[in-house]
C-alpha positions in Angstrom: 111.4 36.3 135.6 112.3 36.8 139.5 116.2 35.7 140.9 114.6 33.5 143.4 112.9 31.4 140.5 115.3 31.4 138.4 117.5 29.7 141.1 114.8 27.3 141.9 114.4 26.0 138.7 118.2 25.6 137.4 118.6 23.8 141.1 116.3 21.5 140.0 116.7 21.0 136.7 119.1 17.2 135.4 122.8 18.3 135.1 123.2 21.5 136.3 126.2 21.6 138.6 125.2 24.6 141.4 128.6 26.4 142.0 128.3 29.0 144.8 126.2 32.0 143.1 126.9 30.4 139.8 125.3 27.6 137.2 126.9 25.3 135.2 124.6 23.9 132.0 126.5 21.3 130.5 126.7 21.3 126.2 124.1 18.2 126.1 121.7 20.0 128.0 119.9 22.8 125.3 119.5 26.2 127.4 118.2 29.3 126.3 117.6 32.3 128.2 114.7 35.1 127.3 115.1 38.5 127.9 113.0 42.1 127.7 114.5 44.1 126.2 111.3 47.1 126.0 109.0 45.5 122.7 112.1 43.0 122.2 112.9 39.9 123.7 116.2 38.8 123.0 116.6 34.8 122.6 120.6 34.2 124.3 121.4 30.0 123.0 123.9 28.0 124.1 124.0 29.4 127.1 127.3 27.3 129.6 127.2 29.1 132.3 124.3 31.8 134.6 126.1 34.0 137.8 123.1 35.2 139.4 123.3 38.5 141.8 121.3 40.4 143.2 121.8 43.4 140.8 123.4 41.4 137.6 122.9 37.9 135.8 126.0 36.9 133.6 125.0 34.9 131.2 127.5 32.6 129.2 127.3 31.0 125.9 129.3 27.7 125.1 130.4 29.8 122.1 132.7 31.9 124.3 129.9 35.1 124.8 128.9 36.9 127.9 125.6 38.9 128.6 124.9 40.7 131.5 121.7 41.6 132.3 119.5 42.8 135.4 117.6 40.3 136.5 114.0 41.7 136.5 114.7 41.7 132.4 115.1 37.7 132.4 111.9 36.1 131.7 111.6 32.8 131.1 113.6 30.3 130.2 113.6 26.9 127.8 115.8 23.8 128.5 115.6 21.0 125.9 116.1 17.4 126.8 118.9 15.5 127.3 121.4 13.4 124.5 118.9 15.2 122.2 122.0 15.8 120.2 123.0 12.3 120.0 119.5 10.5 119.4 119.3 11.8 115.6 121.7 10.1 113.0 123.7 11.6 110.4 121.1 12.9 108.4 119.1 14.6 110.8 116.4 11.3 111.1 115.0 9.5 114.1 
């Protein structure tokens, strides 16, 4: 996924805030990025911040993890619905 395409998607996502070359994702908006590692695809879930750059993209998670990848290895982005965690009751039913 080219860097410009990633920034265009994040700029248009509801709730995502841009700060310079970083995007801050709120915790209630479930964000997962997919990264190609040869024949495997790594899922980086619960992304809280994406720092874009020409040579490296830094992914920060809500669990405090940091991942660094070249922009051309990011192949997908999944954005969950807002309030998806709060729409269910404690037993998991709607």
